[in-house]
N, C-alpha and C positions, 0 to 999 in steps of 0.2 A: 504493500500499500504506500510505501516510500521510497522513490527514487532521485538521487540527487540530482538537480540540475545541471550535469557537467557540461552543457554549453555556454550556459551563463559562466559560469567560471573560470572556463578557458579565455571566455572574451576579456573578462575583467583582470586576468592574471598578463594577459597580451599586453594592454593597456596599462596597468599601474605597476606591475611589477618585472616586463619583458626585458627590461636590461640589467637585473640583477646580478652581480659581479659571481656568484657562488652555485645560485641557482638557473639553470636554463629551462626553457619553457617545458622540453622534452622530460626533463626531472620533475619538473612540477605536475605535468600529464600522470607522471607515475602515481605520485602521490594522491590525484586528482580519483584516479581511479581505484587506487588499495582502499583509501580511505571510505571512499562513494560504496563500494563494495562490501566494506565490513558494516557499513552505516546499516545498508538496506537488507542486509542480510542477517546479520549477527545480533547487532543492535536493536531496531525496532521491534524483532517479537519479544527482548526482555523488556521492553519500554511498557507495555500492559502487565506483563508479571510484576513490576515492580511495583505498579498503582495497584495491584490488589494484594498483592501479600506484604508492602511497607516493610517496617523495618521492627526489629524485637530489641526493646530495651530491657536488660537485666538490672532490678535495682540495686541486688545483693553484689553482684560485682564492678557496678556502675559504669555497665559496657552497653554496646549496640552494636547489632546485626544488621549488615545490609542483606537483601533475596542473594539465593545462592549464586546463582544465573550472572551476576554483576561480577564475579570475583574474576572467571575468565575474560569475559570483556574488558575488565581492568589490566591486566595483564597483557593483552592484545596490545591495549593503547599505550602502554607502558613501554611494552619489550620495544614497539617500530616507531618510538618517538614522535607517536602522531599530535601530543598536547606540546611538544619540547622543540618544535621545528623551528620556531624564531631566537630560541634562547641563547646564550652566549656560549659557544664552543668551547670554550675554554672550562664549561662546568657540565659539559656533555649534552649541551643543547645542538642544534641543528645550524645555526647560522641562516636561516633562510628566511625569506622575507615576511614581514608582517601579514602582507596583504594574502599570503597564501597560509598563515597562521589563521587568521580570520574566516577565511571558506573552511578549512578543516575544522573549525569549531561550530560552527552553523552547520555542517553536517553529523557530528556527532551528539549536536542539541535536539535536531531533526530528530536522529534516531532513539534517543534517550534522554532526556534534557535532567532528569534526575541524577544521571551517573557523571556524565558529561561536568556538574557542578563542581565537582570534589578537583579534576585538576585546572579548572577554569581558577578557582581559588589561590591552588599550589603557586601557578605561575606568577600570580599577582604578589604571592609571598615572596617568590623568587627574586623577581623585580626590585623589591624591598630593600632584601638581605644585599642583593650587589651593590645596589647604591650608597648602603647605610652601615652596613655590618662592618665590625673588626675583622683582619683577617683571619682571625681563628673561626671565630662565629663560620664565616666563608667556606673554611675548608674543610669544615666538621660538617656542616649542616647542607649547603647550596647542592654540592654533585646529589646525594642521594635524594632529594626532592625533584631536581631535573628527572631522574629518572623514575621518578613514582613509588621506591620505595618508603621516601617519606612523604608524608601530604601535607598541607596547612591552611592553618584558619585566621580568620579577622576577629578578634574580640575587641568590640567596642562597647555596646549598647549594656544597659545594666539596667537592674529594673524604674529608676526614678528618671532615667534620661535615655535620649536617643539622638535624635539631631545633634542637641544641644549636650555636647560632650563634656562643656566643662563643668557639669554637676557629677562626672563620676565619683567615687568614693572609692573606687578601687586604690591599695597602698602599697607602694615598693619600698622597701627597707632595704639599705645598705647593707651587706654582711660580706666580709672577704671580696672576692673578686667576682662576686652575683650580688642579685636582691632578692630578699624574700616577698612574696608576691600573697598579698589576703584581698579577695573581693568575690563578686558573683558578678557572672559574666550573661546575657541571655539572648535568643536569636542566635546562637553560634551555628551557620550553619557548615555540616562535616567535622561540628566539631569534637564530635566521639564515630567512631566507625571501625570496620575490622577489615577494612581495605588495603591499609598500608600497614608496616611495619613500627612506624612512631609518626606522631603527628605533631605538628612543630606551630604552636600557638602565640601569634603575636598579637600581644596585649597590651592595651592601652591602660596606665596607672599614674598615679601622683606620688613622688618620693615627699616625705618629710619636709614641713614647712615653704612645699611650695607655692605660689601663688595662685588666686583663685583663677578660674575660668582657663582657655584653653593653653594659655601662656605658662599652668605649671604642669601638663601633661609631656609624660616620658613613654617612649615602647622600648615593650621588652619582648626576648624571645623566651618561649617557657614550654619546653618540651614535653610531651605526654611520660617518654622517659629518657630517663636522663643520662649521660656518657657513659656512666658506669654499666648501665643496662637496670638500674632501680628504676621504679614507680615515680612517677614527681608528684607532686599533692597537689594534683589539678584533676577534679573529676567530675562528672558527666552525673548531673541531681535529676535528670529528667530530658523526656523531648516533646516536644510541640506534635497537636495532633492536628492537621494542617487541610486546609481545604485542597492541596493537591500537593504535586511532589511527595509522594508520600512516601520514596522510597531513598528520598534526602532527608537523614537525620539533622535537625534543629534543635542542638541541645543549650541546656541551661550548663554553666560550668561554676562548681566553685571549687575557690583557691586557697587553699589555707596554710600560709608560708610555703606556697612553693618558689624552688629555684628558678629564678629568671634572668637573662643577663641584656644588658643597655644594649638600642639599637639605635647607632647616631648617638647626639648628644643628649645629655640630661636637658628636661623641659624642650626638646625639638621633638614631639614626638607626633604633634597632628603634620608636619611638613613630612614627616617618614612617612607615618599610613596613609596620606593622599598618594604615595605612589606607589601603593597595591589598591588606594582605592578608583585611582583613574584607570588604570589597564583592565580592574574589574569589572567597571563602569562601562566601557566599551563590549566586556566581556556579556554582559548581561541584556546589552542592546542586539549583538549577536543572537541571544537565548531566543527575544523577542521575535526575531525574524526568523529561528528557527521553525519555533512552534506556527507561526504565519504558514511558511513555506508547507509544511505538515499538511494545514487543515487546507491549503489551497487546493494540494495533489488529492486529500480525500474528496473535497465538493468537488472538484473537477471529477475526478472517476465518479463521483454521485448521479453529477448531471450528465453525464452522455450516456448512464444507463438508463435513470428513471424515467419511464414514459407517464405524462398526464398531460391529458387535455390535446386538442390540434393549436398547428402554430397556425397565428394570424397569418402569416404569408402561405399561399398555397404553394410556391414555388418548394418550400422546405417541408410539405407535410409529407408524411411518410407514408402509404400508401397499402405497402404492406403492414400495417399495424394499424388498430383502432386508436391508438394515441400515438403523440411524437415524444421521444428526449426531451426531458425540460431545457435543454441545453439551447434550443432554438428560441424560447420564450425573451424577451427583452429586458424582463427583470432579473433573471436569473443570469444573462451576461451582463450586465451592470455589475451585481454583485462578484461575481469572477473578476471581471476589469478592474475592479477596484482593489481587488486582492492581488490582482497580478502585477497591474502598473506601479503599485506601492511596493511590493515587495522587490519588483525589478531597480527600485527609486533608493532603497532602502540598502539593498543591497550594493547597490553603486556608492553610497554616503562612507561604507563601513570598507569600502575598499580601499576608497579615496584615503580616509584617515589612516589606513596602512602605508598607504604610498607617503604620505607623509611622516610615518613614523618610520620608516624603511629613509628616508630622506634625510632624518633629523631637523625636521621643522617642528620643534617641540611646541612653540607658541599656539599652531594652527590645530598641532592634535589636542591641545589643553581647550579651545574654543569648541572644537569638533567633539569632543567629548562628551559633555553633559547634555548636545542635542541629540546625540547618538542613545546614550542613555534612556532622555524622555520620551523623544519621539519616535523614534523605532517600536518602544516595547508601547507606547500610545496606541498607535497606527496597529499596530501586530496584532494587538487584542482585539480592535476594532472588526481588525480583516476574521481571526478565528471565529467572532460573534458573528459574522458575516454568513461565514461558511457554516456554521450553525444553524443558520436560518435558512440558506438555501435548501439544507438538507431535511429541514421540517424535524420531526419527529425522529427520524434518523440521527440528527445532532446532537439530541438531548439527549437519547439513551446513550448506555455504557457500550453497546455492540456497534455504536456508531465510530467509535475512536472519539471523535471531534472535542465530548464536553469533558474526557481529560486534557484534551490539549491545550484546554479555556482553563479547567484549574490548577493545569501546571504553571501555565505562562503568567497567570493573573501576578504571581508575588514579582513578575520582574516589573511591576512600574511602583514597587515597593522596597524592595530590597538594594543595598548599595546605595542609598540614600534617594527617599521618594520623587517623584519627577517634580513637584512643586520646588522643591528644595534646587534641584538640578537649572530650572529656569533662573531662579535667584542665583546660583551660582555661575550660570553665563553673562550677565549681567553685571552681577555685583563684584564678581573675581576676575572670570576673564575678560571681558571688554573691558571694564574698570582700568587694569590692574597699569595698562600701557595708552590707555586715552582713543582705545579705538585702533591704534598702529593694526595690531595683529588683523581684526575683521576688516580693513582696509587690504591688508597684504592679501588674505583669503578673496576678497571680492578680486581683487586685480589678476589673481592667478585664476579666478573662473572663469571671467571675462562676459558677465551677465549682461542681457539685451538691456537697450535701455528702458524701458519700461520697468524692467524688473530690479534693476538698480535705482530709479527713482523711487519706486515702493518700498524699498530698503531702505533710500536715504529720509523719504516722510518718518518711517519709523525712529527713526535715530533721532532727527529734530526733537520729537515728542520727546523722548527719553533727554534730549540735551535740556531741553526745557523745564525737565522736572528734577535735574538732579539735586537739588535740594530739598526736595519730597521726597523721602525713601519710600512711604505709603505706597502712593501713585507708581515708583518704578515698581515695585514688587506687586503691585495691582496687573500691571501689565506686562508683567515678565513671561509667563506661560504664552501667551500669544504671540508676543517678538519671537518667544524661541521656537513656535510654531511656524509663524511666519518663513522665519530666515533658513528653517529646516527642508520647507519646499523649496523654497527659491534655491538652495544650493543644487537641490536633487534635480530641478527642473532644469539648471544649468549643465549637470552632467548626464543626465542620460540622452538631453539633446544636441549634444553634442558627441553620442556615442554614437560612429555610423554603423556598427553592429546591430542595433537597436531596429526590432522591427515599426517601421513610420505609424505604420496603426495604434502601435502599444505608446509612441511619442505623442502622437493627435490624441486618443483616451486622455494621457494626463494632461495634457496642456487643456483640454475643453474641461476635464471632470476634477481636477486635484486642485491643479493650478490655480483656480477662480476663490479658493481657500484665503489665498494671502489676501484676497481683497478686504474679506470678512474679518481677520486677524488685525489687519488696519486699520478697521471702522474701531475695534476694541481697543485696541492702542490709544485711539486717538479721542475715541467719545466714552470708554466703557467702563473706566478707571471711577468715575464719579457718581456714577450709579451705584456701583458695586460699595466703595467706602461711606457712602453716605446712608445705604441700607439702617434705618432706624433699629430694625430687630436686632441687628448683631454689633450697636453700640457697646 
């Protein structure tokens, strides 16, 4: 029921990674075929199994077991380096292009979203350690993490704080060459499981007498098992019972003087953690696209077989049957084309970000990251909902598979920073940090048509007019992010000579007009939102 869109992938690799110095197109093609075959034939069947079996938590041992079918798939992923393609060869990575990495990640997430989350988080932890850890920590932990022998987790949230991490209470007390860390972390994805030999937790905590707010936060490496093989004092206190991703454990972690080692400088923890969060946010966008692609294929297959009513066009009526396949009906075509065209555009956006990662254009990558995390996950879940609608009752029941994709994918709009936070990050951090220079550089690279450029400039003018009123900026931020996302994607797909003209035309006629709606919201909507009496 899932078949990787290899032709799309080949096109993107040619455009965005065709001149890679280590990987030629033939090598990347081999990767596509191998991972595609694995995702289709081995991973996809485990997706439903994971949803039905879920995980098993043993409270007496504080342990979590994932479905047994996951273990062999995880081993294949690790042994073949499918998730370490773009990581540093110095530590066992493939040294390949990030464009290829994102494409591989999409196929794996389409095959099994729950399982794919584990190596995605590990990659983010590896990136953080390479950039910030001491040489001894790098030597001890990075290579086994790249190989998949160790996995990684990100430990930020506590019962009293999520987005506002300045409120954390976890305490790290110095002792000899390490720290003793005490506190509780919640919502920790793959915080406990039996896929890897060790779990390397990256934990935010405050040292004694640290200042309030985020300026007092430090980052620590807290392994499940210590270097001498003994169990560290970090234990799973329970797992969450979730709407979806039933086979991806979301753990409560209790630390009781657990040994941890400082990563980076003391009180610079947020800076270090963002180096893990940013790759993870791109990865979450990839996950959103992955479920949207799987849903599209389910919906298209259903529409190609289900017969209901007659086509309104006599030329499309099948005289050999008393009813026509629903694919001939305009509303069915509309829903499929919305999903197909936006999937294509979002895939371009992610590949384009990968291109700038490979070119080390980090300011543009920083700018694109919240757009990918927010817009792609939101549009993707809209797409899965459309696929369910198209399939009718079969989309709503478990036998149709689409409802699982919706349940599994819904979290992508929430974890790694909710989508509203991404919009604030885009305007408040990424654009404001250099007074919009990175945005101007991006637009110069994209060469948008004059009408699109004018639309973006009008939105920017509204931002500039309200720089002294942060409430207005916050109110218009989500609409601004969506306007920018659609505009960027429009530039990318209309400049793609390999994209079908009919798909470009549909995107231009059906999706692009949303930018005018968002501009109207930006220019007029904040006052009615902020002045609403009920919520004052």
